[in-house]
C-alpha positions as CSV (number, residue, x, y, z in Angstrom):
1,M,-5.3,-37.5,9.8
2,G,-5.7,-33.9,9.2
3,M,-6.5,-31.2,11.9
4,S,-9.8,-29.5,12.1
5,G,-12.0,-27.5,14.3
6,D,-11.8,-24.0,15.9
7,R,-8.8,-22.6,17.9
8,E,-10.6,-23.4,21.2
9,S,-10.7,-27.1,20.8
10,L,-7.7,-28.6,22.3
11,E,-8.4,-32.4,22.0
12,E,-6.9,-34.1,19.0
13,P,-5.9,-37.5,18.1
14,R,-2.4,-38.5,19.4
15,L,0.7,-40.0,17.7
16,P,1.6,-43.3,19.2
17,S,3.8,-42.4,22.1
18,I,7.0,-43.8,23.6
19,A,7.1,-41.3,26.5
20,A,5.7,-43.9,29.0
21,N,8.2,-46.4,27.8
22,R,10.8,-43.8,28.4
23,R,9.7,-43.0,31.8
24,N,9.5,-46.7,33.1
25,G,12.7,-47.5,31.4
26,S,11.3,-49.8,28.6
27,S,13.0,-49.9,25.4
28,E,10.3,-51.5,23.5
29,K,10.1,-50.3,19.9
30,R,7.1,-48.3,18.8
31,E,5.0,-49.6,15.9
32,A,5.0,-47.1,13.1
33,P,1.9,-46.1,11.1
34,W,3.6,-47.2,7.9
35,R,5.7,-50.1,7.2
36,G,7.4,-51.6,4.1
37,K,10.5,-51.0,2.2
38,S,11.6,-47.5,1.8
39,R,14.9,-45.4,1.8
40,A,15.0,-46.3,5.3
41,S,14.8,-49.9,4.9
42,A,18.7,-50.4,5.2
43,A,18.5,-48.2,8.4
44,R,16.1,-50.8,10.1
45,G,19.2,-53.2,10.0
46,R,21.3,-50.7,11.5
47,S,23.3,-51.2,14.8
48,G,22.6,-48.3,17.0
49,P,20.4,-45.2,16.9
50,Y,19.1,-43.4,13.9
51,R,21.4,-40.5,12.8
52,V,19.7,-37.1,12.8
53,M,21.2,-34.0,11.6
54,F,19.8,-30.7,12.7
55,V,20.7,-27.6,10.6
56,I,20.3,-24.1,12.0
57,P,21.6,-20.7,11.0
58,S,23.3,-20.1,14.6
59,L,23.2,-21.0,18.1
60,E,22.6,-17.4,19.6
61,Y,19.7,-16.8,21.9
62,G,16.3,-17.0,20.0
63,G,13.1,-18.7,19.9
64,A,13.8,-21.5,17.3
65,E,17.3,-21.9,18.8
66,R,16.0,-22.7,22.3
67,Q,13.5,-25.2,20.9
68,L,16.3,-27.0,19.3
69,V,18.4,-27.2,22.2
70,E,15.2,-28.6,24.2
71,L,14.4,-31.1,21.7
72,V,18.0,-32.4,21.4
73,N,18.4,-32.4,25.3
74,H,15.2,-34.7,25.5
75,L,15.5,-36.8,22.5
76,D,15.7,-40.5,23.6
77,K,19.4,-41.3,22.9
78,R,18.4,-45.1,22.4
79,H,16.6,-44.1,19.3
80,F,18.4,-41.2,18.0
81,Q,21.8,-39.6,17.6
82,A,21.9,-35.9,17.0
83,T,24.4,-33.8,15.2
84,V,23.5,-30.1,15.3
85,V,25.1,-28.1,12.6
86,S,25.2,-24.2,13.0
87,F,26.2,-21.9,10.1
88,E,28.0,-19.6,12.3
89,D,30.7,-19.9,14.9
90,G,29.9,-19.7,18.6
91,G,26.9,-18.5,20.5
92,P,25.8,-19.2,24.1
93,L,23.7,-22.1,23.2
94,E,26.6,-24.1,21.5
95,A,28.2,-24.8,24.7
96,E,25.0,-25.9,26.3
97,L,24.5,-28.4,23.4
98,A,28.0,-29.7,23.7
99,E,27.3,-30.8,27.2
100,T,24.4,-33.0,26.0
101,E,25.4,-36.6,26.0
102,G,25.6,-38.3,22.6
103,T,25.4,-34.9,20.8
104,T,27.9,-33.6,18.3
105,V,27.9,-29.8,17.5
106,V,29.5,-28.6,14.2
107,S,30.1,-25.1,13.1
108,L,30.6,-24.3,9.3
109,G,32.5,-21.2,10.0
110,K,30.3,-18.6,8.3
111,K,30.7,-15.1,9.7
112,K,27.7,-13.2,10.7
113,G,26.8,-10.9,7.8
114,D,29.3,-12.6,5.5
115,R,28.0,-13.4,2.1
116,D,30.6,-16.2,1.4
117,V,28.6,-19.3,0.4
118,R,31.4,-21.7,0.9
119,F,29.8,-22.9,4.0
120,I,27.0,-24.5,1.9
121,W,29.5,-26.9,0.3
122,R,30.8,-27.6,3.6
123,L,27.4,-28.5,4.8
124,I,27.0,-30.7,1.6
125,A,30.2,-32.5,2.2
126,L,29.5,-33.0,6.0
127,A,26.1,-34.7,5.1
128,R,27.7,-37.1,2.6
129,R,30.4,-38.0,5.1
130,L,28.0,-38.6,8.0
131,R,25.3,-40.1,6.2
132,P,22.5,-39.1,8.4
133,H,19.2,-40.9,8.1
134,V,17.3,-37.5,8.6
135,I,18.4,-33.9,7.9
136,H,16.2,-31.6,9.8
137,G,16.2,-27.9,9.1
138,Y,15.0,-25.0,11.3
139,M,13.4,-21.9,9.5
140,N,13.2,-21.1,5.8
141,F,16.7,-20.6,4.8
142,S,18.1,-23.7,6.7
143,N,15.2,-25.8,5.6
144,L,16.3,-25.0,1.8
145,L,19.9,-26.0,2.5
146,A,18.7,-29.1,4.5
147,L,16.9,-30.1,1.3
148,L,20.1,-29.6,-0.9
149,A,22.0,-31.5,1.6
150,G,19.5,-34.2,2.1
151,K,19.0,-35.0,-1.5
152,S,22.8,-35.2,-1.9
153,A,23.2,-37.6,1.0
154,G,20.2,-39.6,0.5
155,A,18.6,-38.6,3.7
156,F,14.9,-38.0,4.5
157,V,14.2,-34.2,4.7
158,V,12.3,-32.7,7.4
159,W,11.5,-28.9,7.5
160,G,10.8,-27.1,10.7
161,I,8.5,-24.2,10.0
162,R,8.7,-21.7,13.1
163,G,6.6,-18.7,12.2
164,S,3.3,-17.7,10.7
165,N,2.2,-14.7,8.7
166,N,5.0,-13.5,6.6
167,R,3.0,-10.8,4.5
168,E,5.0,-7.9,6.1
169,Y,8.5,-9.5,6.0
170,A,9.3,-7.5,3.0
171,E,9.1,-4.3,5.0
172,F,11.6,-5.3,7.5
173,D,13.5,-8.3,5.9
174,A,13.7,-8.7,2.2
175,F,16.2,-11.4,2.5
176,E,13.7,-13.7,4.6
177,H,10.8,-12.8,2.6
178,A,12.6,-14.0,-0.5
179,W,13.8,-17.2,0.9
180,F,10.0,-17.7,2.2
181,N,8.8,-17.5,-1.4
182,F,11.5,-19.7,-2.7
183,A,10.9,-22.3,-0.1
184,L,7.2,-22.5,-1.1
185,R,8.2,-23.5,-4.5
186,L,10.4,-26.3,-3.4
187,S,8.4,-27.2,-0.4
188,F,6.9,-30.3,-2.4
189,L,10.3,-31.9,-2.2
190,A,10.3,-32.2,1.6
191,D,9.5,-35.6,3.0
192,L,8.0,-34.1,6.3
193,A,7.1,-30.6,7.6
194,I,6.8,-30.0,11.4
195,F,4.9,-26.7,12.2
196,N,5.2,-25.5,15.8
197,S,1.8,-23.5,15.5
198,R,-1.6,-23.7,13.9
199,A,-1.5,-20.4,12.5
200,G,1.8,-21.2,10.6
201,R,0.5,-24.4,9.2
202,D,-2.8,-22.5,8.0
203,Y,-0.9,-19.7,6.5
204,Y,1.6,-21.6,4.6
205,R,-1.2,-24.0,3.3
206,A,-3.1,-21.0,2.1
207,K,0.2,-20.0,0.3
208,G,0.4,-23.1,-1.6
209,F,2.9,-25.1,0.7
210,G,3.4,-28.3,-1.2
211,C,4.8,-30.8,1.3
212,R,2.1,-33.5,1.5
213,R,3.2,-34.8,5.1
214,T,2.9,-32.3,7.8
215,I,2.5,-32.4,11.5
216,L,1.8,-29.8,14.1
217,V,4.2,-30.1,17.2
218,P,3.9,-27.1,19.6
219,N,6.9,-25.8,21.4
220,G,7.9,-27.4,24.5
221,I,8.6,-25.4,28.0
222,D,11.1,-26.9,30.3
223,I,8.8,-27.0,33.4
224,G,11.7,-28.0,35.6
225,R,13.5,-24.8,34.8
226,F,10.5,-22.4,34.4
227,K,8.5,-22.6,37.4
228,R,7.4,-20.4,40.3
229,R,10.2,-19.2,42.5
230,I,9.6,-16.5,44.8
231,D,13.3,-16.1,45.7
232,L,14.0,-15.3,42.0
233,R,11.2,-12.9,41.9
234,H,12.5,-10.8,44.9
235,R,16.1,-11.0,43.4
236,V,15.4,-9.6,40.1
237,R,12.5,-7.0,41.2
238,A,15.2,-5.6,43.8
239,E,17.8,-5.2,41.2
240,W,15.4,-3.3,39.0
241,G,14.0,-1.2,41.8
242,V,10.4,-2.5,41.6
243,G,8.7,-2.3,45.0
244,D,6.2,-4.9,46.5
245,N,3.1,-2.6,46.0
246,E,4.0,-2.1,42.2
247,Y,2.6,-4.2,39.3
248,L,5.5,-5.1,36.7
249,I,4.3,-5.6,33.1
250,G,6.8,-7.1,30.7
251,L,7.5,-7.4,27.0
252,V,10.2,-10.1,26.7
253,A,11.2,-10.0,23.0
254,R,14.2,-8.8,20.7
255,L,14.1,-5.2,19.8
256,H,12.6,-5.6,16.3
257,P,9.6,-3.9,14.4
258,M,7.6,-7.0,14.4
259,K,7.4,-7.1,18.1
260,E,5.6,-3.8,18.3
261,H,7.3,-2.1,21.3
262,Q,5.9,1.2,20.0
263,I,2.4,-0.3,20.6
264,F,3.6,-1.5,24.0
265,L,5.0,1.8,25.0
266,N,1.9,3.8,24.0
267,A,-0.3,1.3,25.8
268,A,2.0,1.9,29.0
269,E,1.4,5.7,28.6
270,R,-2.4,5.2,28.6
271,L,-2.3,2.7,31.5
272,T,-0.3,5.3,33.6
273,R,-3.1,7.9,33.1
274,Y,-5.2,6.1,35.5
275,R,-2.9,3.6,37.5
276,S,0.0,4.8,39.5
277,D,1.1,1.4,40.8
278,V,2.3,-0.1,37.5
279,R,5.8,-0.3,36.0
280,F,7.1,-1.8,32.7
281,V,10.0,-3.5,31.6
282,C,11.4,-4.6,28.0
283,V,13.8,-7.5,28.0
284,G,15.7,-8.2,24.9
285,S,18.2,-6.6,22.5
286,G,18.5,-5.4,19.0
287,T,20.3,-2.8,16.8
288,E,21.6,0.2,18.4
289,D,19.7,2.5,16.2
290,Y,16.4,0.9,16.8
291,A,16.9,0.7,20.5
292,R,17.9,4.4,20.6
293,G,14.5,5.1,18.8
294,L,12.5,3.3,21.4
295,R,14.2,4.9,24.3
296,K,13.5,8.4,22.8
297,L,9.8,7.2,22.4
298,T,9.7,6.5,26.1
299,I,10.8,9.9,26.8
300,D,8.6,11.6,24.5
301,L,5.7,9.8,26.2
302,G,6.6,11.1,29.4
303,L,7.2,7.5,31.1
304,G,10.5,8.3,32.4
305,D,11.6,5.8,35.0
306,R,8.4,4.0,34.6
307,V,10.0,1.8,31.8
308,I,13.0,-0.4,32.6
309,W,15.3,-1.3,29.6
310,A,16.8,-4.5,31.0
311,G,18.6,-5.5,27.7
312,S,19.5,-9.3,27.0
313,R,19.3,-11.7,30.0
314,S,20.5,-15.3,30.3
315,D,18.5,-15.7,33.7
316,M,15.1,-16.2,32.0
317,P,13.4,-18.0,34.7
318,A,14.2,-15.1,37.1
319,V,13.1,-12.5,34.7
320,H,9.6,-14.2,34.1
321,N,9.0,-14.6,37.7
322,A,9.7,-10.8,38.2
323,L,6.6,-10.1,36.2
324,D,3.1,-9.7,37.3
325,I,1.9,-9.6,33.6
326,S,3.6,-10.7,30.2
327,V,2.7,-9.2,27.1
328,S,2.8,-10.1,23.4
329,C,1.8,-7.6,20.9
330,S,3.3,-8.7,17.6
331,R,1.3,-8.2,14.4
332,F,3.1,-10.8,12.3
333,G,5.4,-13.6,12.0
334,E,4.8,-15.3,15.3
335,G,4.1,-19.0,15.5
336,F,4.5,-20.0,19.1
337,P,6.2,-17.4,21.3
338,N,8.4,-19.0,23.9
339,A,8.2,-16.0,26.2
340,I,4.4,-16.5,26.7
341,G,4.8,-20.2,27.5
342,E,7.8,-19.6,29.8
343,S,5.9,-16.7,31.4
344,M,2.9,-18.9,32.1
345,A,4.9,-21.7,33.4
346,C,6.3,-19.2,36.0
347,G,2.7,-18.5,36.9
348,V,2.4,-15.2,35.1
349,P,-0.8,-14.4,33.2
350,C,-0.6,-12.9,29.7
351,V,-2.1,-10.2,27.6
352,V,-1.6,-11.1,24.0
353,A,-2.8,-9.6,20.6
354,G,-3.6,-12.8,18.9
355,A,-0.6,-13.1,16.5
356,G,0.2,-16.9,15.9
357,D,-1.1,-19.2,18.3
358,T,-0.9,-16.9,21.3
359,E,-4.8,-17.1,21.9
360,W,-4.7,-20.8,22.0
361,I,-1.7,-20.9,24.3
362,V,-3.2,-18.7,27.1
363,G,-6.8,-20.0,26.7
364,D,-8.8,-18.6,29.6
365,T,-5.9,-17.7,31.6
366,G,-5.3,-14.5,29.9
367,V,-6.6,-11.7,27.8
368,V,-6.6,-11.4,23.9
369,V,-6.8,-8.0,22.4
370,A,-6.9,-6.4,18.9
371,Q,-3.4,-6.2,17.1
372,G,-1.8,-2.8,16.6
373,D,-4.3,-1.2,19.2
374,A,-2.5,0.5,22.1
375,E,-5.8,1.6,23.8
376,A,-6.9,-2.1,23.5
377,L,-3.7,-3.5,25.1
378,A,-3.9,-1.0,28.0
379,S,-7.5,-1.9,28.6
380,G,-6.6,-5.7,28.5
381,C,-3.7,-5.1,30.9
382,D,-5.9,-3.1,33.2
383,T,-8.5,-6.0,33.1
384,L,-5.9,-8.7,34.1
385,L,-4.5,-6.7,36.8
386,D,-8.3,-6.6,38.1
387,R,-8.4,-10.4,37.6
388,L,-5.2,-10.9,39.6
389,K,-6.7,-9.0,42.7
390,T,-9.7,-11.1,42.5
391,E,-8.3,-14.6,41.2
392,G,-4.6,-14.3,42.5
393,E,-3.2,-17.7,43.3
394,A,-5.8,-19.6,41.4
395,L,-5.1,-17.7,38.1
396,R,-1.3,-18.1,38.7
397,Q,-1.7,-21.9,39.1
398,R,-3.9,-22.3,36.1
399,C,-1.3,-20.6,34.0
400,S,1.3,-23.1,35.4
401,D,-0.9,-26.0,35.1
402,R,-1.9,-25.2,31.3
403,I,1.7,-25.3,30.2
404,A,2.6,-28.2,32.4
405,E,-0.3,-30.3,30.9
406,G,0.1,-29.3,27.2
407,F,3.1,-27.7,26.4
408,D,6.1,-29.3,28.2
409,T,9.4,-30.4,26.7
410,M,8.9,-34.2,27.0
411,R,5.9,-33.7,24.7
412,L,7.8,-31.9,22.2
413,A,10.5,-34.8,22.3
414,D,7.9,-37.5,22.2
415,E,5.9,-36.3,19.4
416,T,8.9,-35.2,17.3
417,E,10.2,-38.8,17.8
418,A,7.1,-40.4,16.8
419,A,6.8,-38.4,13.6
420,L,10.6,-39.1,12.8
421,L,9.9,-43.1,13.5
422,A,6.9,-43.0,11.3
423,L,8.7,-41.1,8.4
424,L,11.9,-43.6,8.7
425,E,9.6,-46.6,8.5
426,M,7.0,-45.3,6.1
427,D,5.5,-47.3,3.2
428,P,5.7,-45.0,0.0
429,S,2.1,-45.7,-0.6
430,G,1.4,-43.7,2.3
431,R,3.1,-40.6,1.2
432,T,0.0,-38.7,0.5
433,R,-1.3,-39.0,4.0
434,E,-1.0,-36.5,6.9
435,L,0.6,-37.8,10.1
436,E,-1.9,-38.0,12.9
437,H,-0.9,-35.6,15.7
438,S,-1.9,-34.7,19.0
439,Q,-2.8,-31.4,20.9
440,P,-2.3,-30.1,24.3
441,R,-5.5,-30.8,26.3
């Protein structure tokens, strides 16, 4: 069933769910939408769970990387056995995945920035040896290599589409833009595409995306980890020297042109013209040259110690709890920004510029402003600060509730599992149908 309706509608048909079975301990097998002989017919006579190989460039901190970890951590191990293949060695999330029961992590030994392509042949050899039932790529380049390895090993191929509007990638990342265009040409060969945003799905379709079976599964936020913690709030604010009588507005994002830190800093300068009770923080890392330019802009704008440069942090629940407002001002490329969902789970309302699905995520708990408009961003922050004064605790609770009810990690795993099971047991006659999918309420 296809998705329709405007972006404010949060009610959609649901995939058959096994979440309830998991929660009450039942192992009853779910009925799939399609049945009959297929490439997976032999797998139905298998002993043990389906084998799924996930393919991703690295396991460094990042939105897609974090979502892969959350998915693997929450997969029902009675149904799925996961192998996570990273092109590059190491990464902080590799150790986290290695602790997940029943999960194997494999590095293909590629060095960052190295143009040696031998890792591709190692991926193909690994797929042929492990014979997974499904190979699931994350992001365009990985999707293409998942397609190559999947066809070689006779596995179903699933593409994970994590972003949206790519029109300006050519300006900042010609490599990514080239792979995007190449992926569009070969997308008809994928068996299933999982989008994490409506914006991404609509954009890819408009560009001629050829995969005929698609599903929308929004990102999942670990609400057991990201929750309101007053102790964490006090600790980080004390570390940063932020007073109890000051409001802290944050941009949690890597230092990259698509994140529009310049707009954030210009909005900060405008807001300080008529508010003396605000401070700002940028959390994330990037290239030294780009970071140096942003710090110079901060000085040129006269913001001085009003802006905190926190760098990369691993204690993200504490960081989000320290904020009073979280901002997303990207103008392209976003699908579902984890930072917005994580902030809201911690009871922090958000001001967003509408890139990707941010407007849908925040709903009536935040403020949506025009993209690329520092004045509008400053005004939006001012409006939300006023709402915090009047709505306070009720607004913070609505933020947390919206994430808990519609975007939690169990739902991410539940709906991904349903899509994979439907694919593994499909009838070839159903190949032109789109999977039914659910939306947060």
